[in-house]
C-alpha positions as CSV (number, residue, x, y, z in Angstrom):
1,G,96.7,92.1,119.8
2,V,99.3,90.1,121.9
3,V,102.8,92.7,121.8
4,G,105.5,90.8,122.9
5,N,107.5,87.4,122.6
6,K,105.9,84.7,120.8
7,D,106.5,80.7,120.8
8,V,104.1,78.7,119.1
9,E,104.1,74.8,118.0
10,L,101.4,73.1,116.2
11,N,101.6,69.6,114.6
12,A,99.0,70.0,112.2
13,G,96.7,72.6,110.8
14,N,96.5,76.0,109.2
15,L,97.9,79.1,111.6
16,T,97.8,82.5,110.8
17,I,99.6,84.9,112.9
18,D,99.1,88.9,112.8
19,V,102.6,90.0,114.0
20,G,102.1,93.6,114.0
21,E,104.8,96.0,113.4
22,P,107.6,93.8,111.7
23,D,110.0,95.9,112.6
24,S,109.7,95.5,116.5
25,Y,110.8,91.7,116.2
26,R,114.9,90.9,117.1
27,S,114.4,87.5,115.3
28,V,112.2,85.7,113.6
29,D,112.2,81.7,113.2
30,A,109.6,79.9,111.6
31,S,109.5,76.4,110.2
32,V,107.1,73.9,108.5
33,W,107.7,70.3,107.8
34,A,105.4,70.2,104.8
35,G,103.2,72.8,103.5
36,D,103.2,76.3,102.8
37,L,105.4,79.3,104.9
38,I,103.8,83.0,103.8
39,A,106.0,85.5,106.1
40,S,104.0,88.8,104.1
41,A,105.1,90.7,106.9
42,F,108.8,90.1,106.5
43,G,108.9,89.6,102.5
44,A,108.6,85.8,102.3
45,D,106.9,82.9,100.7
46,H,108.2,79.5,100.8
47,N,106.3,76.4,99.6
48,G,106.8,72.5,99.7
49,L,108.9,70.0,102.3
50,F,111.3,71.4,105.1
51,R,110.7,75.1,104.8
52,N,112.2,77.4,107.0
53,F,112.4,81.6,107.5
54,H,115.0,83.4,109.7
55,H,114.9,86.9,110.2
56,Q,117.3,89.3,111.8
57,N,116.5,93.0,112.7
58,A,119.0,94.7,115.4
59,N,116.8,97.2,116.4
60,G,113.8,95.2,117.4
61,N,112.6,94.0,121.2
62,F,110.8,90.8,120.5
63,R,111.1,87.4,119.5
64,L,109.2,85.1,117.4
65,R,109.7,81.2,116.7
66,V,106.8,79.1,115.0
67,S,107.1,75.9,114.4
68,L,104.3,73.8,112.3
69,M,104.6,70.3,111.4
70,A,102.2,69.9,108.4
71,G,99.6,72.8,107.1
72,N,100.0,76.5,106.4
73,L,101.6,78.8,108.3
74,K,100.9,82.6,107.7
75,L,103.0,85.5,109.3
76,R,101.0,88.7,108.6
């Protein structure tokens, strides 16, 4: 239930972030070195090595940046 900018880094593990309203984010940058990157809130699904996702929305107010070295990242 945290509303606002988010900047998250994790070395290893599984990370799930409930983004709330996807249209409230001006920019989204997410990356995973090894694992799955599932950004269903933004319509993206990537797996394997060196995965990244970038989303821009001129009408949003917030920034989301997430970096994970090894594991599974879900933005829902």
